[in-house]
Structure formats: C-alpha cells, structure tokens
N, C-alpha and C positions, 0 to 999 in steps of 0.2 A: 695958382691952379691956371692954365691957360684954358682960354675958351676953344672949345672944340670946333673944327672944320666942315664945312658943309658937307663932306664926303663922310666924317666920321659920325655925325649926326644921321644921315640917311643910312647907313651901316645899322645905325643905334635902331632906327624906326622898322627898317628889315626884318632884324632880331625879334623885336617885340612882336612883329607880327607873323613869323615865320619859323616858330622854334621847333613844329613837331611836321610842318606841312613838304613834302618831301615832291611836291610835282613837278613836273617838266619846267614851267613860266618861274617857280620860284628856285628851284637849282641855278639855272640861268641866271637870274636876277642878282642871285647870291655868290654866282660865280663872276660877274661882271661888277660889281661891288665889292670882290676882293677878298668875300666870306670864304676864310679856308675850311670852315666846316661844309660850306656846302661846294667848294674844290673837290674837299676828300670825298662827298658822296659822289659827286661826278665822277671823278676817278675811280670809285670804287664799280661802277656802274658799266664804267669803260672796260674794266678790267674781268667782270663777270662771264663767269660761261655760262648763263642762262639764257636763250633766248630772247625772252623778254625785256630782261635788261638791257640786252646789246639792242633791241630796237627803243629804246628810252633812249638811250647815251647817244645813240645816232642823232636823233633830234634834238638833244641839247649839244652834240657837235655841230650841227650845223646852224644852230641860234647862235654858237660861239665863234663861229669859223668868221665873220665878217671884222670881229674884232681881236683878230690873232695876228701874227705875222712883226709886230714891232719888237721884236728883240732880238740877240744875238744868241746863238744856240750852239754851245762848245761841249764836244765829247771829248772826255778826259779817258784814257787808258795806261795803262801800266804793269809791269812786270810783280808778282807775288813778292808783298814785302816794300814795295817802293814807298809805300805812304801814300795812296791815294785818298782815303778818307782825312788823313791829316792835313794833307794840301789843301783840298775841298773845303775844308772848316775854314783854313786861314786864308783861303783866297776869298771865300763868300764874307766872311765877315770884312774881310779887305772893301769889297766890292758895298754892301750895304752900309759900309760907314761913307762912301762915297756917296749916297743917296740912292742905290739903284734897287731893286727886288729882285732878289735872286729866288729861283728853283732851281730842286737839286732831286734829278729821277735817275734811280738805277735801273739799271738792266741785264738781264742774265738769259739769253734764251736758251741754253738748256736747261734752265728748271723745269721747264714744261716736260722732260724728258725725265728727270730723276724725282720732279716733284719734291725733291729736298728743300728746307729752311733756305731764305736769303740772310744775308747779314743783317745783324741788326743795325740800320741806318743811322737813326734816332739817337743810339746807345752808340755809335761809332761817331757820330758829331753831336755829342752834348751841347756844347756850348750853341753852335749854328740853331739846333732844333730849337731853340727856347729865344733865337731873335724873331722879331718882329714882320722884320724883313726878308726873311726867308722861309721856304716851304720844301720840306723834305719828303720824298715820296720812294720808300723801295720797290723793286718789280713784284711784280705777284709770284708766291712759289709754286702756283700751278699753274698751266695755258690758259690765258683768256680766250673768247670764244676766236677770235681773230689771232689768238696769238700775242705771244708777249712783246714782242716787237712793234705789232701793230697799235696794243693798248697804249707804249710806250710813246708813239705817233701822235694819236690823240690826246693823249695827257699836255703833250707839248702845247697844242692848240688851247687844251682850257688853263694852260697856266699863264699863257701870252693875253689871254682874253682877261683873266684875271688881274693883269696888269704886271707881271715879272716880265721885267726887260732882258733879264741875263737867264739864260737855261742851260742847266749842264745835266749833261748826261752820262753817267759813269757808268763804264765796264763793270760790272760785279765778275763775268765769267770769263771765260780764255778762249782764243779763237775764233770761233763765229762771231761773238759777242761784237769784235772790235769793227768789221767789216758789215756788221747791223748798224752799229752807230753810226760811224761812217756815213752811212747811207739816208742819216737824218737830222745832222748838224752842218752848220757852216762853217766851223774851224776844231779842227780836230788837234788835240794837244797829246802827247806821249810823255810820260813821265818816266823817267830811267834815275839810274844811280850811278856812282863815280863806278873806275874799274870797266872804262868800254871797251877795253881790246875783248876782255871775253865776254860782255856783256854784247857784243856787237856779233858773235858767232851762236849767241843763245837767242836771237827776236829774229821773228820772220821778216824777210826784206820785204813783202808786199804790207807789214805795218809800218814802217820806218816810211815808203812811200807815201803813204796813207798820211803822214804826220805833216801839218801846218809848221807843226814848233814842236822841239824837244827841250824838254825840261829837265835838268838834271838837278834831283830833290836831295837835301840832307847836307847841301854844301854849307858847315859848318860846325866849328872845332877843330880837331884834326882833319877832317876832311875835305876842309876848302882847297889846298892844293890840288886834291885826286880830282877833284869836281871840276876845277880847270882844264886839269886834263883831258878828262871825258869829254868836257864841252869841243877842247879842239878835236879830238877824235870824231865827234858824233857831226860836227861841222865840214870835216874833210870827206866822211860817209856819205855826206847830203849832197856835194857836189856831184858824186859820181850817178845817180839818178838824174832820169830826164825831166825837163823842163815840164812844169804842171799847168792844166788846161787855165789854171787864173793867174798864171804868169806870174803865181808868189814862188819867194824863194824863201823856202824854210828857213828858220832861224832856232840858233840853239841857246837858251838861258840857263842858267843856276840860279837855286833860289832855297830858304831854308822854310821849311813850313811852321818850323817851333820858333823860329827866332823872327818869323815874318818879313825875313829880307828880300829882295826884289819882286816882290810882289805886281807893285806898281809896274817894272818894265814889261811884264807879262801880259798886263792887263793893257800896257800900251802899245805892245805887239799886238795884241787882238782887235785895239782898235784901229790901229794900221791897217791891219788885212782887210778890215772891214770896208775902210774907207777906200781904198784901192779897189777891189773886188766890185763895192759900189759903183765907181769910177769908170771901170772897162765893161761893165755890166754883166760879171760873170757870178757875182752873188744872187743876182734875180733870177740867173738862167740856171744858176745850181737849184737854187729852190723848186725853180718849173720843173726842173729833169726830176729830183726828187720825186715830186707830187705825183708823175705821172706813173714813175716806177714803183709807186705806194698802191695807186689805180692797179695797175699791173697783178703785185701781191695779193691784192684783196680778190682778185676775180681767182687768184687760184686758190686762195683760202676757202672763198664762197664754194666754188667748185667741189674743192676737196670735200668737205663738209657735207653739203650736198649728196655727194655719194656714196660716202659711209653711213648717212641716216637714211639712207633709204631703206626699206624695209626687206623688198627682196633682193638685195643686196648684203645687209645683213645676216639675212639666213643663208647666203651661198658661199659667203667666204670660208667657212667652215669647210666647207665639203670642197671647197678648190683648195683650201690649205693642206689637207690631208692627201689631195694627190699629187702636190707637189712634192710633200714627206715621202711619199710613197714612188715617187719618180715617173708616175703616170703619165705628168702633165709638166712642162717647162714654165716656169715662172711667167716670159712674156707671154707666152699663146692665153696662160691662167687671166694674164691682166687684160688680155684683147678682149675673151670673151665675157671676162664680168662688163666691161665696158660696154660693150654691145648689149648685155643683158639691161644695165641701166638706160642706155640711150631708149630701147624698148619698151620698157617700165614708163620713162617718161612721156614716151608718145601716147600712151595709152592714158596716161594721167589727162592730157588735152583733147 
C-alpha cells in the first residue's frame, strides 16, 4: 500500500474535524481541498432559491474566486440523439487518464419554466461518475434565486477552486441554452451526426457560427464513410461564415464515443485553440467580456427580484392583470404605472 501524499493527509484531517459542520469557512476549506462533499454542499447553496442560502453562497464564492480561473471551459451541445452523454463520458475518461480533473455541469435554462425533472446525468454517465478525478452535477430542476445560468457560472468558479482543470458544460435543453452556454465557456463544441446535407437544414445557422469545432459522432462500423462525407460538408459550410473575433478557424473532426477513436485529436484541437487565443489575447479578453456580461445579467435579475418581491407590487399586479384582461388598460401603460408605484414605494422606504 503506497504512503498517502501530504494533500491526502490534509483531506483526511479535514474530514475528521468537519464531518457535520457546514460553516462558511469549513465549506470554503473543503472546496479548496477538493472535497466533493463540501463542493456539492457549496453548489447546493448556489442553486437554492432561499435568500439566506444565497447570501451564504455569495460569501463562499467571494472566498473561492481568487483560486478560480485555472481551467479550460468547454461547452458541448448537439442535436437530440447525437450521443452527448456517451461522448462526454468517453472524453472525460480520456482526460482523467491523462491526469486531468474533469467537472461536468449540465444546464437547462428552460427547466425553471417547466420545473420538470432533469435527465439523471450520473445515471447516463455511470462509469465517469465513479471516477475519482471526475465530478458530475446536473442543473437544478427549478430556478435558483439568480437563475439556472447564474448558478452554473458560480458552480464553474467553485469547481475551478476545487482543482478541476477541465470544466465541461453540457446543454440539456435546446434553443436558448446554446447561447447561454456559449457565454460562459472558452471553447464551444457542436456534436453532430453524419447525413450532413439533411442536418445542415435542420440546425440553426447561429449555433454553427458559435461553434469552435464540429465533431461528427458515431463514426464507426458502417457509418465511417458517411461520417467522412459529413465532415467534408460541414467544413465547406464553415468556410461561408465570417472570421471569428478569436481569429480561430473552426475545424471539423470525426469520432466514435463507443470505440474511443479520435478523442486525442479533439483534445489536441482544444489545446491548440487555447494556446492560439492565449497568445493573441482573445482568451483573456473573452473571459473579461463574459464577466462584465455576468454583472449586467445579475443587475437585471436583482432588479427583477426586488420588483416582484415588493409587497405593494405583489398586491397590485392582480388588479392590473384584470384591467388588461378586460381591455381597460394596455400592457405598456400597466407596466409603466407599476414601475412608478415601485419607485414611489422604494423612495418612501428611504
């Protein structure tokens, strides 16, 4: 039996002292030591809709922020049935075998509307979920206080502080989630299947424009030649798009998640992208731009929460809704009057 490292001994000492204490300092220390129990607790607080939990989570985020940022954030999206979970499990396994620590976060902004259950990521990625160098976290099934997207951004910070150097953000929903994920990652990967001619018609142009790479999955068995044809079609299509601000030219790769082929080439491509964008300054500029956008999104969320949590507004909204339903008042004027009421009520508070 090999002797434990200093880090492992520190984690053991921490576990013996902190089994039941979830104070802010204990959670922060646990996260920084890479303890997944405390990382999960921190993310649970981030995802909570309770204001008291939100305050606690923000203190944790603030303390973890200086230790974050040392990762490559990869967004992965794809059409239904493309095999995202199978690909992520295979890719995550490849990366952990190379010594990386991989965190997988799922995001579904639509879930806060439907409040439906999210696919069981740990069930879908059974092998990776048992990997000690991997951490898998599904998105909340109902809206966190600052929104599901906000919770995912904060979860990225926590995972980076815990030592995960590859953060994979998977889109669970469709439509809005692609744009949301693109706004919080460094590299955006679009998974597709062969049969490019048909699929080019079915996928939004905007999603292809966002992609830093397109990967044709399930390139195995009788599908190898079709995948090669699809690769050529997609590569030709990408040439029609304008030059990216990153000065990166998106590449198309093929792979088989079940056979594990070409996963090394996909990782080499991501590393090349990071190297190129670090050198030309885009990598840092993009993260700064994302952080600024995040601030503005938080302002929008906070103002919205303050408005709807105001007791006067809460009481008046049904009255205004009735007027709109009876066509006594148009929606614009109703909104304007409610905001004026809100402004007056907040002035009275001060």
